[in-house]
Backbone as JSON, one array per atom type, in Angstrom:
{
  "sequence": "MRIVVTEFISLDGVVQAPGGPEEDTDGGFAHGGWSHPYFDPEVLGGAFDAGLRNADALLFGRRTFLTMAAAWPGRAGDPFADRMNSLKKYVVSGTLSEADLTWNNSELIPAEGALDRIRELRDTEGGDLAMMGSPTLVRALIAAGLVDELQLVVMPVLLGGGKSIFPADGGKRPLELVSTTTAKTGAQVCVFRPAGGDEG",
  "N": [[31.04, 44.99, -54.76], [33.36, 43.56, -52.48], [32.96, 42.58, -49.56], [34.86, 43.26, -46.63], [36.5, 41.9, -44.28], [38.39, 43.05, -41.1], [39.36, 42.04, -38.28], [41.27, 42.57, -35.01], [41.77, 40.48, -32.29], [41.74, 37.37, -30.12], [43.56, 35.18, -28.88], [41.46, 33.38, -27.94], [39.71, 33.84, -29.67], [38.52, 36.18, -29.58], [37.26, 39.65, -29.68], [36.49, 41.27, -28.11], [36.63, 44.68, -27.69], [39.98, 45.34, -28.0], [40.66, 48.34, -28.2], [40.28, 50.23, -26.19], [39.16, 51.31, -22.34], [37.05, 51.62, -21.8], [35.7, 50.7, -24.21], [34.18, 48.69, -24.65], [32.53, 47.47, -22.14], [30.15, 45.16, -21.93], [28.75, 42.86, -20.48], [30.98, 42.36, -18.63], [32.92, 42.15, -19.85], [36.23, 43.75, -19.03], [39.31, 43.78, -20.08], [39.47, 45.68, -21.07], [41.42, 47.69, -24.27], [43.35, 45.34, -24.94], [44.8, 45.08, -26.84], [46.92, 46.83, -27.64], [49.65, 45.76, -26.65], [50.3, 44.65, -28.77], [50.76, 46.0, -30.74], [51.49, 46.85, -34.15], [53.75, 49.33, -35.53], [54.48, 48.61, -38.21], [53.81, 46.98, -39.43], [51.41, 46.26, -39.14], [49.94, 48.21, -38.16], [50.91, 48.67, -41.2], [48.85, 47.15, -42.91], [46.37, 47.53, -42.14], [46.29, 50.4, -43.81], [46.58, 49.6, -46.05], [44.16, 47.83, -46.13], [42.29, 50.66, -45.98], [43.09, 51.79, -48.68], [42.13, 50.27, -50.38], [39.64, 50.67, -50.21], [35.65, 50.93, -50.78], [34.49, 52.57, -49.22], [32.67, 51.94, -46.33], [31.58, 50.0, -43.81], [29.9, 49.63, -40.44], [28.33, 48.63, -37.49], [26.58, 49.93, -35.02], [27.96, 50.48, -32.66], [30.6, 50.5, -33.06], [30.9, 52.27, -34.89], [29.28, 54.76, -33.54], [31.77, 54.67, -31.76], [33.8, 54.7, -33.75], [33.33, 57.46, -34.75], [33.83, 59.57, -32.68], [36.03, 59.81, -32.69], [37.4, 59.97, -35.11], [37.05, 61.91, -36.56], [38.19, 64.58, -35.12], [41.36, 63.76, -36.25], [41.59, 65.4, -38.57], [43.93, 65.75, -42.02], [45.95, 64.19, -41.22], [47.01, 61.54, -43.01], [45.57, 58.53, -43.38], [43.17, 59.18, -41.61], [42.2, 61.36, -42.67], [41.5, 60.06, -45.0], [39.67, 58.46, -43.93], [38.0, 59.65, -42.97], [36.94, 60.9, -45.48], [35.29, 59.29, -46.53], [32.87, 57.28, -48.29], [30.0, 56.26, -44.94], [28.48, 53.69, -43.91], [25.77, 53.07, -41.79], [24.48, 49.99, -39.45], [21.43, 50.41, -37.6], [19.31, 49.73, -35.03], [18.13, 51.41, -33.85], [19.77, 54.37, -34.12], [18.94, 57.41, -35.22], [19.26, 58.85, -38.15], [19.27, 61.76, -38.41], [21.7, 61.49, -36.11], [23.93, 60.8, -36.96], [27.14, 62.07, -37.07], [29.14, 62.48, -38.16], [30.73, 62.86, -41.19], [29.79, 62.13, -44.04], [27.86, 59.53, -43.98], [25.29, 57.44, -43.75], [22.14, 55.46, -43.13], [21.62, 52.54, -42.15], [18.78, 50.43, -41.52], [18.08, 48.24, -38.9], [16.05, 46.46, -39.24], [15.53, 44.08, -42.17], [18.57, 44.68, -42.31], [20.42, 42.8, -43.87], [19.6, 41.88, -46.69], [19.44, 45.23, -47.51], [22.47, 44.63, -47.29], [23.6, 42.77, -49.06], [22.72, 43.92, -51.6], [24.24, 46.49, -51.31], [26.62, 44.77, -51.42], [26.19, 44.06, -54.22], [26.77, 46.06, -56.05], [29.18, 47.58, -58.27], [32.69, 47.88, -58.1], [35.69, 49.26, -55.22], [36.63, 47.71, -51.96], [33.65, 46.89, -49.82], [34.32, 47.81, -46.41], [35.13, 46.96, -43.28], [35.6, 47.18, -39.46], [35.75, 46.47, -36.08], [32.59, 46.18, -35.14], [31.7, 43.36, -34.11], [28.77, 42.06, -33.74], [27.4, 42.71, -36.36], [28.99, 41.76, -37.91], [29.36, 38.2, -37.81], [26.79, 38.0, -38.24], [26.71, 39.02, -40.81], [28.48, 36.82, -41.6], [27.59, 34.01, -41.09], [25.47, 34.66, -43.02], [27.07, 34.38, -44.83], [27.94, 36.68, -46.18], [30.16, 37.38, -46.42], [33.45, 37.67, -48.06], [36.08, 38.09, -47.87], [37.68, 37.06, -44.62], [40.42, 39.73, -42.96], [42.41, 38.51, -39.87], [43.87, 40.02, -37.4], [45.78, 38.11, -35.7], [46.66, 37.93, -32.47], [49.08, 37.75, -28.93], [47.32, 36.13, -27.17], [45.37, 35.38, -24.7], [41.73, 35.96, -23.36], [40.11, 34.72, -22.51], [37.09, 34.62, -22.88], [34.57, 36.89, -23.85], [33.34, 38.4, -26.48], [32.45, 37.64, -29.73], [33.34, 37.07, -33.1], [32.05, 34.48, -34.64], [29.71, 32.08, -36.06], [27.89, 30.8, -33.95], [26.21, 28.53, -34.33], [26.52, 25.66, -35.43], [27.18, 25.5, -37.99], [29.32, 24.1, -40.58], [32.22, 25.86, -42.43], [34.38, 26.52, -44.85], [37.69, 28.03, -44.92], [40.16, 29.67, -46.9], [43.51, 30.01, -46.79], [44.92, 32.95, -47.13], [47.45, 34.65, -46.95], [49.98, 35.16, -45.05], [51.58, 37.09, -41.97], [54.1, 37.72, -40.11], [54.41, 39.9, -37.05], [56.83, 41.69, -35.34], [55.78, 41.93, -32.38], [54.73, 39.72, -32.18], [52.28, 39.22, -32.6], [49.84, 38.63, -35.5], [49.06, 38.13, -38.49], [46.79, 37.38, -40.4], [45.2, 36.45, -43.88], [41.83, 35.38, -44.68], [39.69, 33.36, -47.11], [36.73, 32.5, -48.77], [36.57, 29.3, -48.62], [34.18, 27.71, -50.47], [32.41, 24.91, -51.21], [30.73, 22.71, -49.35], [28.34, 23.92, -46.42], [27.18, 22.76, -43.82]],
  "CA": [[31.62, 45.03, -53.73], [33.49, 42.76, -51.71], [33.13, 42.42, -47.95], [36.1, 42.8, -45.98], [36.28, 42.18, -42.71], [39.68, 43.24, -40.02], [39.83, 42.23, -36.64], [41.63, 42.26, -33.77], [41.43, 38.83, -32.46], [42.58, 37.08, -29.17], [44.36, 33.48, -29.53], [40.64, 32.71, -28.06], [37.98, 34.53, -30.32], [37.64, 37.42, -28.44], [37.66, 40.66, -30.51], [35.23, 42.56, -27.97], [37.25, 46.66, -26.94], [40.65, 46.29, -28.28], [40.86, 49.52, -28.35], [40.37, 50.71, -24.69], [38.56, 50.69, -21.62], [35.48, 51.51, -21.28], [35.16, 50.86, -25.65], [32.8, 47.91, -24.7], [31.94, 46.85, -21.15], [29.38, 44.22, -22.35], [29.38, 41.02, -19.74], [31.56, 43.03, -17.64], [34.54, 42.55, -20.38], [37.62, 44.32, -18.36], [40.49, 43.55, -20.7], [39.41, 46.92, -22.58], [42.73, 47.66, -24.86], [44.0, 44.84, -25.13], [45.17, 45.05, -28.24], [47.62, 47.78, -27.49], [51.15, 45.79, -26.66], [51.33, 43.5, -29.41], [50.66, 46.91, -32.15], [53.02, 46.72, -34.57], [53.03, 49.77, -36.73], [54.93, 48.33, -39.5], [53.09, 45.05, -39.87], [50.07, 46.15, -38.47], [49.67, 49.72, -39.32], [50.56, 49.19, -42.8], [47.33, 46.54, -43.23], [45.36, 48.82, -41.93], [46.32, 50.9, -44.66], [46.4, 48.98, -47.1], [43.16, 47.84, -46.6], [41.76, 51.34, -46.53], [43.51, 51.87, -49.42], [40.75, 49.5, -51.36], [37.98, 50.36, -49.94], [34.79, 52.46, -51.48], [33.03, 52.38, -48.6], [32.66, 51.78, -44.39], [30.13, 49.32, -42.79], [29.46, 49.47, -39.22], [27.75, 48.63, -36.48], [26.01, 50.96, -33.94], [29.16, 51.12, -31.19], [31.65, 50.55, -33.22], [30.64, 53.56, -35.81], [29.64, 55.45, -32.67], [33.52, 54.92, -31.27], [34.97, 56.1, -34.71], [32.8, 58.57, -35.26], [33.93, 60.34, -31.76], [37.59, 59.46, -32.87], [38.1, 60.67, -36.13], [36.81, 63.85, -37.39], [39.19, 65.58, -34.92], [42.72, 63.66, -36.01], [42.58, 65.91, -39.83], [45.41, 66.15, -40.96], [46.42, 63.19, -41.2], [47.11, 61.35, -44.28], [44.55, 58.03, -42.67], [42.37, 60.26, -41.11], [41.22, 61.84, -43.91], [40.84, 58.66, -45.96], [38.41, 57.53, -43.32], [36.97, 61.15, -43.34], [35.84, 61.21, -46.66], [34.54, 57.66, -47.47], [31.39, 56.77, -47.86], [30.13, 55.25, -44.59], [27.15, 53.32, -43.92], [25.89, 52.26, -39.84], [23.71, 49.56, -39.78], [21.43, 50.39, -36.4], [17.71, 49.84, -34.84], [18.29, 53.09, -32.81], [20.9, 55.35, -34.09], [18.47, 57.71, -36.67], [19.82, 59.77, -39.82], [19.71, 63.0, -37.28], [22.47, 61.25, -35.04], [24.68, 60.54, -37.96], [27.06, 63.7, -37.61], [29.98, 61.69, -39.24], [30.61, 63.21, -42.69], [29.05, 61.39, -45.28], [27.6, 59.24, -43.65], [24.35, 57.37, -44.3], [22.14, 54.84, -42.29], [20.6, 51.63, -42.51], [17.67, 50.24, -40.92], [18.73, 46.8, -39.0], [15.18, 45.64, -40.09], [15.82, 44.6, -43.86], [19.87, 45.23, -42.85], [21.31, 41.79, -44.8], [19.46, 42.64, -47.62], [20.6, 46.63, -48.41], [24.09, 44.88, -47.68], [23.44, 41.91, -50.09], [22.9, 45.05, -52.24], [25.83, 47.11, -51.85], [27.45, 43.59, -52.38], [25.88, 43.08, -56.12], [27.35, 46.59, -56.87], [30.23, 47.91, -58.57], [33.43, 49.05, -56.82], [36.02, 48.93, -54.41], [35.81, 46.92, -50.92], [32.83, 47.4, -48.88], [35.56, 47.23, -45.62], [34.72, 46.46, -41.55], [36.16, 46.93, -38.53], [35.04, 45.88, -35.41], [31.6, 45.56, -35.13], [31.28, 41.81, -33.56], [27.46, 41.15, -34.1], [27.4, 42.66, -37.85], [29.71, 40.62, -38.88], [28.85, 37.2, -37.24], [25.14, 37.8, -38.99], [26.99, 38.88, -42.37], [29.72, 35.81, -41.71], [26.25, 33.1, -41.03], [24.68, 34.75, -44.74], [27.42, 33.65, -46.64], [28.51, 37.99, -47.39], [32.12, 38.1, -45.9], [34.87, 37.56, -49.22], [37.72, 38.01, -47.21], [38.54, 37.98, -43.78], [41.76, 40.01, -42.52], [42.59, 38.56, -38.99], [45.09, 39.95, -36.21], [45.22, 37.27, -34.56], [47.44, 38.41, -30.87], [48.59, 35.84, -28.88], [47.32, 36.77, -25.69], [43.86, 34.35, -24.09], [41.23, 36.74, -22.97], [38.68, 33.94, -21.43], [35.58, 35.45, -22.93], [34.27, 38.05, -24.65], [32.99, 38.84, -27.8], [33.29, 36.33, -30.98], [32.74, 37.7, -34.73], [31.76, 33.5, -35.35], [28.49, 32.34, -35.47], [28.01, 29.29, -33.39], [25.08, 27.74, -35.79], [26.95, 24.17, -35.49], [27.65, 25.62, -39.89], [31.06, 24.27, -40.99], [32.27, 27.02, -42.89], [36.05, 26.25, -45.06], [38.37, 28.81, -45.01], [41.45, 29.27, -46.93], [43.94, 31.08, -45.75], [45.21, 33.4, -48.64], [48.26, 34.8, -46.96], [50.33, 35.72, -43.47], [52.58, 38.19, -42.29], [54.16, 37.81, -38.08], [54.99, 40.93, -36.17], [57.77, 41.46, -33.86], [55.25, 41.72, -31.49], [54.21, 37.99, -32.05], [50.84, 39.51, -33.75], [50.7, 37.81, -37.46], [48.27, 39.62, -39.85], [46.14, 36.33, -41.27], [43.75, 37.1, -44.71], [41.4, 33.98, -45.85], [38.89, 33.79, -47.85], [35.72, 31.65, -48.32], [37.35, 28.35, -50.13], [33.53, 26.86, -50.84], [32.41, 23.48, -50.47], [29.58, 22.9, -48.68], [28.15, 24.29, -44.97], [26.6, 22.36, -42.63]],
  "C": [[32.0, 43.98, -53.0], [33.73, 43.43, -50.2], [34.01, 42.02, -47.52], [36.47, 43.26, -44.51], [37.54, 41.91, -42.28], [39.39, 43.34, -39.03], [40.99, 42.32, -35.08], [41.67, 41.23, -32.98], [42.48, 38.35, -31.39], [42.47, 35.65, -30.23], [42.84, 32.32, -29.74], [39.38, 32.82, -28.25], [37.41, 35.31, -29.77], [37.7, 38.56, -29.04], [36.99, 41.74, -29.57], [36.7, 44.01, -27.45], [38.47, 45.89, -27.04], [41.34, 47.1, -28.04], [41.26, 50.64, -26.57], [39.6, 50.58, -23.68], [37.63, 50.72, -20.97], [34.82, 51.74, -23.28], [33.92, 49.92, -25.99], [32.56, 46.99, -23.35], [31.06, 45.65, -21.27], [29.39, 43.14, -21.14], [30.17, 41.27, -18.99], [33.25, 43.03, -17.84], [35.53, 43.76, -19.31], [38.97, 43.9, -18.51], [40.27, 44.43, -21.93], [40.91, 47.35, -22.86], [44.46, 46.78, -24.48], [45.2, 44.07, -25.9], [46.84, 45.56, -28.02], [49.57, 47.09, -27.39], [51.73, 45.44, -27.65], [50.57, 44.54, -30.88], [51.67, 47.15, -32.43], [52.82, 48.05, -35.41], [53.76, 49.7, -38.4], [53.81, 47.57, -40.21], [52.11, 45.42, -39.89], [49.41, 47.19, -39.38], [49.18, 49.7, -40.66], [49.24, 48.02, -42.97], [46.46, 46.93, -42.99], [44.85, 49.52, -43.08], [46.41, 50.98, -45.72], [44.85, 48.37, -47.85], [42.02, 48.98, -47.15], [42.0, 51.55, -47.93], [42.58, 51.59, -50.73], [39.99, 50.08, -51.48], [37.35, 51.52, -50.69], [34.4, 53.24, -50.17], [33.14, 51.95, -47.4], [31.96, 50.85, -43.94], [30.31, 49.35, -41.2], [28.67, 48.99, -38.64], [27.29, 49.71, -35.8], [27.31, 51.52, -33.27], [29.98, 51.03, -32.47], [31.41, 51.6, -34.39], [31.0, 54.95, -34.43], [31.57, 56.52, -31.45], [34.7, 56.23, -32.06], [34.71, 57.4, -34.76], [33.3, 60.08, -34.07], [35.25, 60.75, -31.88], [38.08, 60.67, -33.73], [38.37, 61.27, -36.72], [37.8, 65.28, -36.53], [40.51, 65.64, -35.47], [42.48, 64.49, -38.28], [43.71, 66.32, -40.03], [46.52, 65.62, -41.8], [45.88, 61.87, -42.42], [45.2, 59.48, -44.35], [43.3, 58.4, -42.43], [41.73, 60.37, -42.05], [41.08, 60.99, -45.23], [39.8, 58.47, -44.73], [37.57, 58.87, -43.02], [35.86, 60.73, -44.09], [35.49, 60.41, -47.33], [33.07, 57.24, -47.17], [31.45, 55.72, -46.4], [28.76, 54.51, -44.1], [27.3, 52.16, -42.8], [24.44, 50.99, -39.8], [23.08, 49.77, -37.97], [20.22, 50.32, -36.87], [17.44, 50.67, -34.04], [18.41, 54.63, -33.04], [19.23, 56.05, -35.31], [19.16, 58.92, -37.55], [20.33, 61.52, -38.95], [21.59, 62.61, -36.55], [24.04, 60.79, -36.06], [25.26, 61.57, -37.96], [28.29, 63.33, -37.72], [30.15, 62.07, -40.74], [30.54, 61.3, -43.54], [29.16, 60.17, -45.16], [25.87, 58.7, -43.98], [23.26, 55.3, -43.98], [21.1, 53.78, -42.77], [19.98, 50.6, -42.02], [18.58, 48.2, -40.07], [17.57, 46.15, -38.9], [15.72, 45.86, -41.48], [18.08, 44.68, -44.11], [20.47, 44.2, -44.02], [20.67, 42.26, -46.06], [20.16, 43.84, -48.14], [21.96, 46.11, -48.58], [24.06, 43.85, -48.89], [23.32, 43.66, -51.48], [24.27, 45.86, -53.01], [27.28, 46.11, -52.14], [27.76, 43.53, -53.57], [26.25, 44.79, -56.98], [28.97, 46.22, -57.71], [31.34, 48.59, -58.14], [34.3, 48.58, -56.33], [35.56, 48.14, -53.15], [35.08, 47.92, -50.15], [33.93, 46.64, -47.12], [34.19, 48.16, -43.85], [35.58, 46.11, -40.9], [35.14, 46.93, -37.43], [33.73, 45.34, -35.59], [30.71, 43.82, -35.37], [30.23, 41.02, -34.29], [27.04, 41.16, -35.85], [27.52, 41.3, -38.51], [29.24, 39.36, -38.68], [27.6, 37.57, -38.11], [25.9, 37.54, -40.45], [27.88, 37.26, -42.64], [28.42, 34.39, -42.23], [25.91, 33.59, -42.29], [25.59, 34.51, -45.32], [28.05, 35.4, -47.05], [29.43, 38.45, -47.23], [33.01, 37.74, -46.9], [35.82, 37.55, -48.55], [37.95, 38.66, -45.06], [40.39, 38.34, -43.17], [41.49, 39.7, -40.77], [44.36, 38.91, -38.5], [45.23, 39.24, -35.33], [46.61, 37.59, -33.16], [47.41, 37.52, -29.87], [49.28, 36.27, -27.39], [45.25, 35.5, -25.53], [43.29, 35.54, -23.19], [40.12, 35.66, -21.6], [37.23, 34.35, -21.37], [35.67, 36.57, -22.96], [33.13, 38.21, -25.8], [33.51, 38.32, -28.39], [32.52, 36.91, -32.39], [32.24, 36.14, -35.05], [30.75, 32.82, -34.72], [28.79, 31.16, -35.24], [26.36, 28.61, -33.66], [25.16, 26.54, -36.3], [27.29, 24.23, -36.98], [29.37, 24.91, -39.55], [31.16, 25.29, -42.38], [33.33, 27.36, -43.74], [36.27, 27.5, -44.8], [39.81, 28.34, -46.26], [42.5, 30.66, -46.94], [45.45, 31.51, -47.24], [47.28, 34.06, -48.26], [48.82, 35.17, -45.64], [51.82, 35.92, -42.83], [52.75, 38.0, -40.76], [54.83, 39.11, -37.62], [55.8, 40.95, -35.61], [57.32, 41.01, -33.03], [54.94, 40.39, -31.21], [52.81, 37.92, -33.21], [51.16, 38.31, -35.38], [48.52, 38.02, -37.63], [47.48, 37.84, -40.85], [45.07, 36.67, -42.38], [43.22, 35.64, -44.91], [39.76, 34.88, -46.22], [37.83, 32.81, -47.98], [36.03, 30.11, -49.49], [35.94, 27.51, -50.2], [33.37, 25.43, -50.39], [31.48, 23.56, -49.23], [29.25, 23.61, -47.04], [27.34, 23.86, -44.57], [26.65, 21.14, -41.45]]
}
């Protein structure tokens, strides 16, 4: 399986709380819901829809999983929601238990040893293992060289600080730009894949 990450991201690299004011206020983040003015249903919605069609499973960190699990089960009857609800879901957490995973078809990956388990999933046959949000987990996967594709939905706004998906370890990680599509809102869907070359 390929690990494919999709993120709403500001020009200064912030991915925190794109969906709503209370989504993630860690660090005093006050701009929750910042992505809404730039959402284009045709271009951005189409990119998410295509990504979900290619997915065989979803991978989440704890906070993103809980946000999604509170939202999607109640939207049954919409094709996108039905696909979200039916897919296998893997949740990395050191605090949740299996009993907390009330969203259909969810499985816990304990935080301890999570990278090894995710590496095993990546080595299996199948479609994509899709990720959204989950910045802490995504950062760890990028650092470990486990992300096969980054779909960054770059929005024309500066947020001045917040959570990032990019490792700050001094490592060089070349990427290849596979495609870019511009929405009428000024957002761009940019697809990157690892380009090889030395890290360091």
